[in-house]
N, C-alpha and C positions, 0 to 999 in steps of 0.2 A: 503495500499497498502506502502509496507515493504521498509526502507529505507536506501540505501548502505550505506555501510559503507566504513571511510577513517580514514586515520590517524591522532589521536589526538593529539594534542599540549598540553602537562601539564598545570595545572591551574597555578602553579608558574610562568612557561614562560610569564602568561599576570598580574599576581597581585604579588604579596609577593614583593622579596627583585631585580625585574626583572626591577625596574623602576628608570630612573633617570630624574629628571626637567630639566628645562631652563636653562642653563648655565646665569651667572652673569658676567661682566668682568670688574677685577679693573681699576681703573679710568688711570693707567699708560700702560694698555694695556696686562701687562705682566702675569694674573692669571684667574682665572675662578672658580667660585665656584657654587655649585651646591645640591641639597637635595636629597640623594637616602638612601636605608638600610643600617644600622651600628648594630650587634649585636639586631637583632629584630627590632628596631625602626627606625624613618624618621632622619637623620641628618647631617649636612651640614660636602662635601665634599669639597677639595682644588686642581687643580694641575694647573701647568707651560699652558701657553695658547698654547705654540707651542711641548709640550708632555702630552698631559693628560692620559698615562700610567702611570704615576706614581701619579695619584691621592690616596690621602689620608684621611681618617676621620678627620678632627677638634675636631669636639665635639662627647661627648659620653652618647647623654641622654635614656633614657629605655624607655620614652613611646612616641610617636610620636605627638610630642607637636608642632613641627615645623611646620608652614604653610607657610613659604615665607622669603627672604632674597634679602636684599642689600649691596651694599658696598657703605660706608662712606667714603665723601670726603678726607680725608686724607689718604686711601689706607692700614690705618692697621684694621683698623674696619669693623665689617659689623654690619645692623641694620637688627634685627631679630624681626616676629610678630610671637607671640608663643600663643598658644590655648591648655594647659592643657586635661580639660577636654570634649571639642565638645561644650560648651554651647555658644560658641562666646562671651567668655570674654575674649578676645583677649587682650594679655601684650606686650607691647615695649623694646626690650631690646638692648645692644652694646654689643658685642663680639671680645673681642682681638685676630686678630692671633696669634700672637707670648706668648704669656702669659695665653693663655686660662682661660681670666678672663671677667665675665657677670655683666653685669651693667645694673640694673633696668630702663627701661626711661619713665615707664609709673606711672601718678600720686598714690599716698594710692589711696585704696579704690576698691570696689569689682567691679568696672565699667570697661566698654570697652574700650581699647585704639588701636588711628591707626598711622600712620605716615601722615604729610602731606607733608614735603619736606624732604629729606634723603639724596640727595649730593648737598649741597648751598655749596655761596661761603665764607662762614663762616665753616671755618675746624669742628671744636669741637662741633658745635650745630646743631641741629636739632628740627624744628615745630610735632607738635605731639596733636593730637586732643583726649580727652576723656569726658567719661559721669560719672564722678567719685560722681560728686556734683548734678546732676539731670538726671537721668537715660534717660531721653526724648530728651537733648539736648549737643551735646558736647563742651568743652568748647577749646581753641587752646592757648597749653606750650611750650615756647622755653627751650630744654633743654641738658643739657653739654653731649654730649656722653661718657666725662671719665671719669666724678663726680657724672655724675645723675642727678647735681644741677639742679632745675626746678624754673621756672617764668610764671605762668598766665598772658597770654598776652590780652586775648581775654576771657570776660564770657560774654558767649550766652546763650538766651532764646526767641530766635526766628529762627534763622538759621538751616537749614540741612546740609549744607555742605561748608567749604570755601579752598578757594583755593589761597596759599602761593608763590610770587617767589623767585629766589636764592637764595636772601638778604635776606631771612625769613622774609619777608611783607607779610602779611593779605590783598590781593587785592580783591578778590571776595568775595562776602557771597551770599546763594543760599537762595531765602526764599519759602516758599509753602504756597500760599493763599487760602482762604475759596470757593474762586469763582473759582480753580483751578486753577489759574493762580502760574508761578513763574515767581520770579521777582530776578534778579543778582542783588545785590547791589555792589557799588565803595566804595575804604577805601578813608576816606577823611583825610587829616593833623591832622584835631583831633579829631581822632579816632572816628568819624562818621562814620555811611556808607549812600549812598545817591542811589537810585534809578537808573539802568543804562538800564537794559537788560529786558524789558519783555516779556512774552514768555505763549501765550493764551494756553489751556489744551489741547487742541487736534499736541502741538506740545510738549510737557514736556517731553516727553520721548526720544527724537532725537534732542534736540536744549540743547546743555549744553557745557562748555570747558571740555576739556581734561585732565584727572584726573593722578596720581602720579604712579598709576597700567598700564597705560596706556604707559605716558613720563616721563621719571623723570624730561624734565621743560619743561611746557607748555608755555612757554611765548618768544617772538619773542629776538632780539639779542638786543633791546634796556627795555625789559620790560615794556612795553607801549600795547603791545596787545598779546593779548592771543587766541592761538589757540585752534578752537570750533568746533565741529557740528552744523549744523542750519537748521531746516527745513520747515521755516518761508518762507510765498510763495513762496514754492514748495510744491512738494508732497516726494520727498527723502530727507535725508540731505545732505549739501554740506558741503565740510570743508570751513571753512571761518576762516578772524581774529575777534576779537572785541575791537574795542578801549578803551581803560578803563577811558579813559577821558572824550569821548564825545559818545560811545556808538556805533560810526560808524561801518560798518558791512565791509569788504571785502570778495569777493567770489575770492577763489583760486582754487574748481576742485569741479567739481559733476557728477554723474552718475545717467541717467535717469531712470534705473532699481531696482538701490540698491542704498541702503545710503550711506555714507563715515560708513567706519569701525576702520580705523586704518590711522595713521599720525609717518612716521620719521621725525623727527629732530636733523640736525647735532646739536654735542654735543657742536661743538665748536663755530659755527657761528651761532645757533640756530633760522636757517634757513631751509626751509621744503627740506627733499631731497627725496622721495615719501608718496604715498596714496595707500588708497587697499579702495576694496570695493568688494561685492562679491552677485551674483544672483544665478547663478547656479552652479562657482563654485570662487577661490579669485582669485583679482588680485592683480596686485601690478604694483603699477605703477609713474614714472617719476616726476619729478615737482621741478623746480626753473633748473640754470642752474651748469653744471658739472654731474649732479648724472646720467646720461644714461650713462655714458664710467662705471660708476664702475656698476651700474646693468647690464650691459651687459656680463661684466667680468665675474660676478658670473655667471649669466644666461648661459655662453657657458660652464663653468667652471661642474656646476652640471647639467645642462639638464636635471631640472625638477624645476616645482614650489618652490619657496622661499619667507620668509618674514626675515625682517632684525628685533634682538630681542634686544640688548642691542650694545652700541656706547665705547671706550676708552674715557676719558674727553676733547683730542685733536679730538675727530671724527674720526680717522685713522685709526681703527681696528674696523671690526663688529661682532657679532653674530651673525649666518646665520643661520637660521632653514629650511631643506631641505623637502618637502610635497610631499606628496601622498596618496593616497588611502590603497593601498595595504603594504605598510609597514610602521614603526613608524616613525619616524622621526630623522633625522642626523641631528648633529649641526656640522658644519663649524667657522673657524674663517677666514673675508675677513682683507689681508691689503692693502688701497685705496692708498701709498705712490708705490706699487711695482706690486698690483692687481694681488695677488696671493691666492690662497683658501687653506686650509689644515683643515683634519678634527679635530674635539675634539671628539665626543664619538654620539653613538645610544641612545636615549634614552628608549630604550628597549633590549638592544644586547640580551637577551633569546632571541628573536623572530626577530634578523637580516636574519636570514638565513631561519625563515619558510614558508614554505606556505599559504599566505593569499591573500586576494580576493577582485579587483578592484570595488569600490562603483560609481555605476551609476547614475547618474543626469536624473529626469523625471520629466514634468512638464505636472503635473494632473490635469484635470480639475473639481471645485467643483459644486457641484448641482444648485448652484446659480448663477456658472461664474467666481468665482477666479479663478487667476493660483497657484495649490501650487507646489511648490520646493518641490520635493521630493527624495529620493535615496534610491536606492534596492542597496544589495547587495547581490548575488548566490553563494552557495559553488559550490564546483566543480563537475561533472561527479552525476549528480540528474536530475532523469526524468524532462517532461517539468512543471508536475506539485506536491507540494509539501509541508509541513511543512513549517509554516513562522511564523517569530515571528514581530510581530507590534512594536518596540520601542517609547516610547511618550517623546518627552525633555520636560525638568521642564521648572521653570520660572513663568508664561509661556512666559516672555516677553525677551525671547532670542529666539535664533533657530539652527536648525541642519543646517550643512556647512558638505562640502566634504570634505575628508581630511579620518586619520587614526582615528576609533572610537573603540576602548578598547574595548567595549561591544557587536558593532556592528562583532567583527572578531571573538571575542571567539565562539559566537553564531552562526554564519556562520562554524566554523573547527568543531564543534557540529551536523553541518547537516542541519541549517534551511536557510531559505532566511531570511533576514531583510530588515523589510520597514523601513522608517522615513518618518513623511509626516510635513510639515512646516505649521501647520492649523493659520488660522486666528489669530490675536492679535502675531503670532513670529514676533521678531523687524527684519530690515532688509533690508524687499522693501517697504519702503516709509509708513507714515505716516497713508496714506486708510488703508491699510492692515494690521497695527497693529491696528488702532481704531476699526476696523469692531469687534474684539474682544470685545471689550470693553459691559461686563453684559451677556457673552455667556460662561462663565463656564459651562460647561458640557452639552451647546447647541449647536448653530452653530461651535462653536471649532471643539467639537467631534464630529460632521455632517463631518466634513471635512477629519477627521479619519477613518469614515466611508468610505468615499468617493474613497480614495486610498486605504481599505483595497478593496474595490469591483470593484477599478482597476487592481488589482492585481489576484484577481479570472476571471473578465472577458480576463487578459491576459493567464491563466490558470499559470502564478503564484505560484498563493496558493491554497491549496487544503482546501474545505468547511472541518468543521470539525475539521481541523488542521488546528487554527491561533491560536497563541496566542500571548497577549499584559501585555506590562511592562513598567515601567517607575520609575521615580524617581520623589520625589518632588509632583510640578504640573500633570508630569507623572505619579508619584504613584494614585494621585488624579483620572487623568484619565484612569487609569484603573478599578478605583472602579468603574464609571461612565460605562465605555463599560461592564463590566460583569454583571450590572444589567440595565444599559439600553438596551443590545444588545445582552440579555444571550444565544441566538439560533447563533449567529457569532462566539463568545472567547469559544474556547476549557478549557481553561483557562487561569489566569492572577497571574503577579506577582509587587505589590505594594512597592514599598522602600518609608519611611518617608511621604508617603500620605496622604491627607484633607479627611477625611470622612464625615463630618458636617461644610457647610461652615460657619453657623453662628456661631457656638462656635470657631472654627480657627478665626475669626475676631476678637472675644471676649481673644483672648488668645494670642495673636501677640504678639511679644518682647516691651518693655516698649518706647523704641528708634524710634519707627515703629510711635510714635502718631503723629509724625508730618507729615505723610505718609495718615493718615485718609483718608482726602478726597480724596484724588483718588483713597486710596483702594475701595472707595465709588462708585466712578464712575468707576470706571473700573471693580469695582466684584458685587456693589451693596450693597446699606442699609439697615443693619437689622432693624433701626428705622421704615424705612419708610414701611409700611405694603405691598405696592404692591411689593418691590423686597424684602422684608421677604420670602414673598410667592415663588418669582420666586428662594429664595436661598435656599428654603428647597426641595421644586422641585428639584433642583441641587444637592443635599446633597447625594451620594451615600446606605448612613446608615435608609434614611428611605425607602427604595426598596429593603429592602432584601429577603423579598418573591419574589421577581422575580429570586432570582440568582439560576443559574442552575450546573454552573464549579465548582472543586474548586481554590481558592485562597491562594497565599502564601503572607502574610505579614513580613514586617523587619520594625525593628523601631529600632531608638536610644534613650535611658531612658535619657538624659538630652538635645533631640533636644528641642533649646528655638524657633523654627520657626513653626514646626507641632510638639504641644506637643506629649507625649507617649499618652493622653487619646483619641486622632485620633484613633489609630494604636488596642488600646486594646479595646475601645469599639464598635469600627467593630468587631474586630475579637470573641468579646463575643457574638455580635447578632448576628455573623453569624453562630456559635456555637450552641445559645439556639435554634436558629429556621432551626437546623440539617443540614444544610449545611454542606460542607467542607473548612477545612481553618486550614491551620498551620500558626501559629505566632513567628515570630524572635525578642526576646530582646537583643538587646547590650546595656548592663546599662553603660560603657564607653563611648558610641558614641553618637555624636548629629546629626546634619542634612546630615551626609556625614557619610562613614568611611573612617576612619584615621589608623585606629591600625591595619597593615599588618597580621596578623592572624586572626581581624575577617571580612575582605575583601576576605581573600580565605575562612572561612568557607560559610558565604554568598553565593558565588559562586557555591562554593559545593556544596551545597542546593539547589538551582536555577538548575543548568543543570541537577542535581537528580527528582528534581520538573517536569520540561519542557521534561523529558526523560519518565518520566511514560504517562504524559498525551499526548505529542506531537508524540511521538517516535523516539527520537533523541537520538545520541547518549550521553553517562557521562564518567567520570573517576570519580575510585571511591574514596570513603573519604579514607584520610591518618590521619594523626594525627594533623591536623589544629583543629577539633573542640577542641580538649584538650587542642592548646594553647591561643584558641579564650575566650572572655569572654563571647560567645552563651549562653544563657538560652532559651527555646522552652513552654513556658507555654500551647500550646494548637497544635494537631494535627501533631506531629511526625513521626505518619503512613500512612500521604500522600506523603512521600519522600521514596525513597526508601530508605534504608539502615540508615537513620539517628542514629535511635532508635538503631541500632546493635552500631554505631560510635559512638554515647553519653554515651555507656557502656564500650566500650573498648577504651582504644587510639589509636590504628591501628585498622584499619575495614580490614577485608580478603576480603571483596566482589569485584568479578571482576570487569574490565571494561565492559558494557555493549554497 
């Protein structure tokens, strides 16, 4: 069946310089900063919060190493997280916005460093964690953001995470025990730690305090309690507070179908404003006195779902993101004193007027009766049954959710129906659903994906023989599982940074995951246990190359510390030796994600050409992205139409097909 043609949106509109990160507002509410392309790399930009048209780049990095940015409490400096090589050896820096001056805040050495507190009551200082002394454990350092002067205040040999308050006091420490329990210890005045909260293994993924990456300050107005999610004595994680002296739990809100996933705290009063959860679609709900009027005002202005991302230090100016599935996020400011809303910018302005496609939620029943919240995106002007790409999310302990998804829209524009399935083990649907994925990598977790595909076939959404499989990280692993376990169901697969051998994967995880060893063995399997080892071997795609029937595209970052290069290289070589069809893309300067703009462009140029050949969708010709990227193709260039020619020529003359 020939697929109908429609207007292609250029790759550069989806990827490359089109993207702008979430805005972060200054303490006084007058400026925002965000990360966007400048001179071929991701850099920090600044604008007046009332006029983002005057946005200008602050930094001039030539390599896309900036991962995240926060305002410091003084409003004159930014706290910046960098990863120059993609190897996750992150560093923390302060950047003076008026003098273009960088100060390294990371302790010396080769360890990973990450912030603990970035906006404190002590303007010139923050807390960071670093594993420079021992790769398995993170110590806590107090650092002056102007001078870089550092003092180690906690030397750690047992805890996985620290939670500190806005006065730079470490208050909670998280310990993982051999029996699977997680114990949160509270800090005593004599620098000792006392056990406070005991979390059994079945709750450990859904019971924890909110962290800096979710809230600027997760403590209440007295700093005597911390806001947390807690699934003990219930199935779905509720919003609670933990008393840091007694361990008493106060429940604030819960959703019977889904875990609490987000919390908005008033930046000045340190009291809750709103909380969120998501079953089929995200929902934001007011909590406490006062907020409903503000939420209603934003809702009336935007007339679409929204989330609250950031606030000025007095809590009066909010950064708000308007959410939709068929358009990129649009960011706004909201002034609580006047109840006025004004636009900031589109996350991807090149797609602002593009014809994109709505994502529809569907609850599919698995073969053993579980409810699989799934999402289908259909391209326009298609016959009832057509080619489909199944996207498998990574993690695996995250989830697919309703909203704008770049990969989904890119594939739909190329003419494919796109299906995502929240298989068992996905987070957000309660602990019973999450724990049902234990020791089911490549087993019942993938059965759920197959059940979703069968649903699409039965509904005449997908055409048998024209179904592709694609995913990154765990999704890449699931792609290899599908191509070897269900060789007649999937016509092709694209594995991005995926595991091929579960036993070698467990032997090569990063050193600071050592403290998570018990969790990995319980959730995935223990290679030292004969029964588990046999199961892990049976779930490793590299052991079943002989079952492979259809072509596979494998992409890998050479500096990936999570899924090391050998996972992809060994799989690609084994397929080639067996006479199978494999294309292997290797990026020397990428880790466990695409951060360099031209590398991401080159990958999707290859991916759409590969899918076009094997599923029949449309593709855009290769441009000059290959010559600008670090891409190497150790094998299989001939499986990707136009790739060999594009590698030889700066610009391909191949027409769009």
